[in-house]
C-alpha positions in Angstrom: 34.2 52.6 206.1 35.4 50.9 202.9 38.6 52.2 201.4 38.6 52.1 197.6 41.9 51.0 196.1 43.0 53.0 193.1 45.2 51.7 190.3 47.5 53.8 188.0 45.6 52.3 185.1 42.4 54.0 186.2 41.4 56.5 183.4 40.0 59.0 185.9 43.3 59.0 187.9 45.3 59.3 184.7 43.2 62.3 183.5 43.7 64.0 186.9 47.5 63.5 187.0 48.2 64.1 183.3 48.0 67.9 183.2 50.5 68.3 186.1 52.8 65.6 184.6 52.8 67.4 181.2 53.7 70.7 182.9 56.5 69.1 184.9 57.9 67.4 181.8 57.7 70.4 179.5 58.8 73.1 182.0 61.1 71.2 184.3 62.5 67.9 183.1 63.2 68.9 179.5 65.0 72.2 180.4 66.9 70.2 183.1 67.9 67.6 180.5 69.0 70.4 178.0 71.1 71.9 180.8 72.8 68.6 181.5 73.5 68.1 177.8 75.1 71.6 177.6 77.6 70.7 180.3 79.3 68.2 178.0 80.0 70.8 175.3 82.7 73.5 175.2 83.1 77.1 173.8 85.5 78.4 171.3 85.8 82.1 170.4 82.7 82.7 172.4 80.7 80.2 170.4 79.3 76.9 171.5 81.2 73.9 170.2 79.5 70.5 170.2 82.4 68.3 171.4 80.8 65.9 173.9 83.6 65.6 176.5 84.1 66.0 180.2 86.3 69.2 180.0 83.8 71.4 181.8 83.2 68.9 184.7 87.0 68.5 185.0 87.4 72.2 185.3 84.6 72.5 187.9 86.0 69.8 190.2 89.7 70.8 189.8 89.4 74.5 190.5 88.9 75.3 194.2 87.7 78.8 193.3 84.3 77.4 192.3 83.9 75.3 195.5 85.0 78.2 197.7 82.1 80.2 196.3 79.7 77.2 196.7 80.8 76.8 200.3 80.3 80.5 200.9 76.8 80.2 199.4 75.9 77.3 201.7 77.3 79.0 204.7 75.4 82.2 204.0 72.2 80.1 203.5 72.7 78.4 206.9 73.2 81.7 208.7 70.2 83.1 206.9 68.1 80.1 208.1 69.2 80.6 211.7 68.4 84.3 211.7 65.1 83.9 210.0 64.0 81.2 212.4 65.1 83.3 215.4 63.1 86.2 214.2 60.1 84.3 212.7 59.4 82.0 215.7 58.8 84.7 218.3 56.7 86.7 215.8 54.6 83.7 214.8 54.2 82.7 218.5 53.0 86.2 219.3 50.5 86.1 216.4 49.1 82.7 217.5 48.8 83.4 221.2 49.1 87.0 222.2 47.8 88.9 219.2 44.7 86.9 218.2 42.6 90.1 218.2 44.7 91.4 215.3 45.1 88.1 213.5 43.4 89.2 210.3 45.4 92.5 210.1 48.7 90.7 210.7 47.9 88.1 208.0 47.1 90.8 205.6 50.5 92.4 206.3 52.2 89.1 205.7 50.4 88.7 202.4 51.5 92.2 201.4 55.1 91.2 202.3 54.8 88.2 199.9 53.3 90.4 197.1 55.7 93.3 197.4 58.4 93.2 194.7 61.7 91.9 196.0 63.6 94.4 193.8 61.9 97.4 195.5 62.5 95.9 199.0 66.2 95.3 198.2 66.9 98.6 196.7 65.1 100.3 199.6 67.8 99.0 202.0 70.4 101.1 200.1 68.7 104.3 201.6 69.1 102.8 205.1 72.5 101.2 205.0 74.4 103.8 203.0 77.0 105.9 204.8 74.7 108.9 204.4 71.5 106.8 204.9 68.8 106.7 207.5 70.6 104.4 209.9 73.7 106.6 210.3 71.5 109.7 210.4 69.5 108.4 213.3 72.7 107.2 215.2 74.4 110.6 214.6 71.4 112.4 216.1 71.4 110.1 219.1 75.1 110.9 219.8 77.1 108.3 217.9 80.0 109.3 215.6 79.1 110.1 212.0 79.0 107.2 209.5 79.3 104.7 212.3 77.6 102.0 210.2 79.3 100.8 207.0 77.1 97.8 206.1 76.5 98.6 202.4 78.5 96.5 199.9 79.5 94.0 202.6 78.5 90.4 203.4 76.5 91.8 206.4 74.5 94.0 204.1 73.8 90.9 201.9 72.6 89.0 204.9 70.3 91.8 206.0 68.6 91.8 202.6 68.3 88.0 202.5 66.8 87.8 205.9 64.4 90.7 205.2 63.2 89.1 202.0 62.8 85.5 203.3 61.8 85.8 206.9 58.1 85.8 206.1 58.2 82.3 204.8 59.1 80.6 208.1 56.9 83.0 209.9 53.9 81.8 207.9 54.7 78.1 208.2 55.4 78.3 211.9 52.2 80.2 212.5 50.2 77.6 210.7 51.7 74.9 213.0 51.1 76.9 216.1 47.5 77.6 215.5 46.8 73.9 214.9 48.1 72.9 218.4 45.3 71.8 220.7 45.0 74.3 223.5 43.9 71.6 225.9 47.4 70.0 225.7 48.9 73.2 226.9 46.4 73.6 229.7 47.0 70.0 230.7 50.7 70.7 231.1 49.9 73.7 233.3 47.5 71.6 235.4 50.3 69.0 235.8 52.5 71.7 237.4 54.7 72.5 234.4 56.0 76.1 234.1 55.4 78.2 231.0 59.0 77.7 229.9 58.8 73.9 230.4 55.4 73.7 228.7 56.9 75.6 225.7 59.9 73.3 225.3 58.0 70.0 226.0 54.6 70.7 224.3 54.5 73.8 222.0 58.0 73.5 220.4 57.8 69.8 219.6 54.3 70.2 218.1 55.4 73.1 216.0 58.4 71.4 214.5 56.7 70.6 211.1 56.2 74.3 210.4 59.7 75.1 211.8 61.4 72.4 209.6 59.4 73.3 206.4 60.2 77.0 206.9 63.9 76.4 207.5 64.2 74.1 204.4 62.3 76.7 202.3 64.6 79.5 203.4 67.7 77.4 202.8 66.7 76.4 199.2 65.7 80.0 198.3 68.9 81.4 199.9 71.0 79.2 197.6 69.6 81.1 194.6 69.9 84.6 196.1 70.8 87.0 193.3 69.6 90.5 194.1 71.0 90.8 197.6 74.7 89.9 197.0 74.7 92.0 193.8 72.8 95.1 195.1 73.6 95.2 198.8 76.8 93.2 198.7 78.2 95.0 195.7 79.9 91.9 194.4 82.6 91.9 197.1 81.8 88.4 198.2 79.9 86.8 195.2 77.6 83.9 195.8 76.8 81.0 193.4 74.1 82.9 191.6 76.6 85.7 190.6 79.2 83.1 189.5 76.6 81.5 187.3 75.5 84.9 185.8 79.2 85.7 185.1 79.7 82.4 183.4 76.7 82.9 181.1 76.9 86.7 180.4 80.5 87.9 181.0 82.5 84.9 180.0 79.9 83.6 177.6 80.8 80.1 178.8 77.4 78.4 178.7 78.6 74.9 179.5 80.4 76.1 182.7 77.3 78.1 183.7 75.1 75.0 183.1 77.5 72.8 185.2 77.5 75.2 188.1 73.7 75.4 187.9 73.4 71.7 188.2 75.8 71.7 191.2 73.6 74.2 192.9 70.4 72.3 192.0 72.0 69.1 193.4 72.8 70.9 196.7 69.2 72.0 197.0 67.8 68.6 196.0 70.1 66.9 198.5 68.8 69.2 201.2 65.2 68.3 200.4 66.0 64.6 200.3 67.7 64.7 203.7 65.0 66.8 205.3 62.3 64.4 204.0 64.3 61.4 205.2 64.7 62.9 208.7 61.0 63.7 208.8 60.0 60.2 207.9 62.4 58.8 210.4 61.1 61.0 213.2 57.5 60.0 212.3 58.5 56.3 212.3 60.1 56.6 215.7 57.1 58.5 217.1 54.7 55.7 215.8 56.6 52.9 217.5 55.2 51.8 220.9 57.2 52.8 223.9 
């Protein structure tokens, strides 16, 4: 089979790539450049002053308060990834192996979870986590003390909302990886005398890593920008980076500071994507080498 070599000077290839390139430039690169330009300005009397200096960046890197919130955001994102993976993998494994009969119905439910408005889902947790909510009502009728749970307006409440809104992403990516595993490989492991547990860790889990990694990275990047959960369920008691950026733009009317913090958050997310891509390429290179 002859492989046709394509050149970037090919008019057909240029015509195919041009629409996407224009969209990326207009809606991503230009706003990002404008945000970067804004970080070199200052504000005076709540008005933007075009000064072109490094005052804002000096403030960002000299005040530990900002980095404390950034580290808290990264920590919450890491915990959210771990919880989402621990919940999503068994659910995806059950869908791919044990619940094949209900595969279509389960996929429809997952799609509904994607389409349901995050605002409605987040505010719905208030009715459950409140002191007089559903959770404490059930515990009280079982025999526990009244108002035993006090999760609303706490970091734990924020984490519950984040996991609830994001767990469907790794569930879907892991499921796609599991259904693509050749069943004959699993049966061959059983024929070789491997137990179910050993087969899972030596066959199923390694072959499902692409979906696991992609789902984890997706949850991490989305967790960095979590806004509703810390504001609604956390009550602002432990603000994350998104709340800090909102306060910089709206409350303090310090647009350059908000732009600088936005770029720092984007840099953290971009660095995560670069590292995950590098690790994936390295793993594929090692797997391709002869033993």
